[in-house]
N, C-alpha and C positions, 0 to 999 in steps of 0.2 A: 816723310817723317824722313826721321834723321842717321839717316844710311849712306857709305859712299863706296866704290870699289875701286878694288886697284889692280892692274893686268900688267903681263911680265912677259921680255924678250923667248925666256925660258917656257912657259905656254902657264905658269901656272898663276895664280888671280886668289882672293881677300875679297870680303866681302865683311864691312865692320861696321858697327852700330856708334851712338852719340857717344858713347865712351870709350872707341876704340879699339874694340874689345871685339876677336874675326869673329862672328856668325856660322861661316860657311866662307870654304875656299877651296881650292880642288888643282886640278893640270886638265887639260887641253887636251883632246886626244894625237897619240908622237908627239907631246911636247910643243905641239907649234903656237909662235906666238898670239898674242890676244890684243887684237885689234884693237876692239870696243868693250863699252862695259854700260849697258842700259839697266838702269832700277826703277822699278814702279815706283807711283806715286805715295802709296802707303807703306812702302819697304815691304810686301809679301813675296814680289819676286823681281829676280835679276836676269838680263840677257847676256851672255859672251859672243863676241863675235870675234871669232879664231879662223887660223890657217895660213898655209905656205904657198910654194908656187903648183901644187898638184889639188890645192882644194881648200876651201873657208867652208865655215858653218856657224851655227849660231848654238850654243849651249844653254838651255833654258831651265832656270833653278829655282825649284819652291825652296823659301827660304825656312819651310816650315819641314820641310823633308823630302827627299829627291829633284831629280833632274835629269832632263833629256838632249837630245845631240839630234839638230836636222842640216842637212848637209845644203849650200847653196850651189848655183848651178855655175855661177862665175867664181874665178877667182878675183881676187878685189888686193891689191896691190899696198892698199892704204886702210882705212877704218873708211864704214857707209855708215848712211841710216839707220839706228837703229831706235825702236822706243818700243816696251813693254807697259800692259798693265798690269790691275790688281786681280784679275783674274790670270791672269800667264798670259794670253794673245800679246804677241808676237808682232813686230809689224819692221821690215829690215829691206832698204831699196839694194837691189841685183841686176844692175847695168841699165837693162828692161825693163823689168817689172818690181813691183811692190809684191813681196808674197806677205802675208799674215799667215800666223802659224799659230797650232793652241797651244793650249800648254805643255803638250803631249810630244809635240813637236812635228803634227800633222799641217798640210799646206791647207787652209781654209779656202783660200780666195787668191789671186795675183792680180794684179792692175798694171796693165801693158802700160809706160811711159815711156817718152823718147829716152835714147839711153845716157847715162849718167856716164862724167868724167870725172877721172879724180880729181879731188877736193874736196869744198866744205858740203855739207850737207846734210839734213836733219829730218830727225819725223817729230813730231807731238804728238799726242790724244789726249785725250780726254774719257776714254773709255766708249765713246759712240762714235765718235770723229776721230779723222787720222787728219794730219797736215804735213805734205812733204816738200822742203824744200831742199834745188839743189842746181848744179849746174850741170847744164849739158852738155854733148859733143857737139851742139851747134856753136856753141861760144854764150847761147842767153841762159840767164837762169831759169827753173821751172816751179810753178806751183802748183799741187796734186791735194783736191782737198777729198777724203771719200769715206765713203762709211766702210763699218769692220766685213761687210760682205764683200766686198770688191768694187760697190757703187759709186761713180765719181760723179762729185757735187761740183767741183770747180777744176777746171783744166787752165791754167794758166803761163802763158813765155815773157817772159822781163827781157826785152830786147836789149834793152842797155845797164843792165843789171847781170856782169861775171858770177856771179856769188850770193844767194839767198840763205841769212839762217832763220830759224824761227821758232818762237817762244810762243809758247798757251798760257795765261793767266785767263781762272775762270772761263768766260764768254769773247775773251779778245786774242785775237791770233794777230802778234806782233812779227813782221818781217823787217831784219835789216840785210840791205844789200851795200855795195861801194857808193851807191848815188843816192840814194836814200830810206828812207822807213816807210812802212803799209801798214795800216790796221788795219782789219776785218772783224766782224762783230759773228759769234757763230751762233745760231738759234737751231734749239734743236723744234723738231715740231712732234 
């Protein structure tokens, strides 16, 4: 969908359509800064990662009306990987786990992962399969491919890569790192 999200240090955010018209907007709890915004593929939902030194959270916004907040367990000094699908299901990297939230902000699953460090991270999804790429505290990049119920399909470390960025187009997963480009095909059964 042709929509975009913009967030500010004062906690305000807006979601705009392809004509630049504000579809929705708001302010995070206590005006904490907006760290990241994710939008669903067809523009039905948005997720806003916000927080301060006191704690972080994710606001899940149904663009047809309604929003819910969920707290994260860790404080993130900067943005963290965040993805939302057209059913409002949200995945967020929360230091040593990837939490999957319902559109109502309830935790559906948690995927344990090696601890993440501050830096580049991404989560992509086709609505059934998720792929998370991030830098771990050990210094190597990590890739996790998993289902929405938390079932891990692939867990792989990349010792020569300090980071990976994931992109999913159709069934093709592309990972870009400092040393190389990696390609996977996602097949559904």
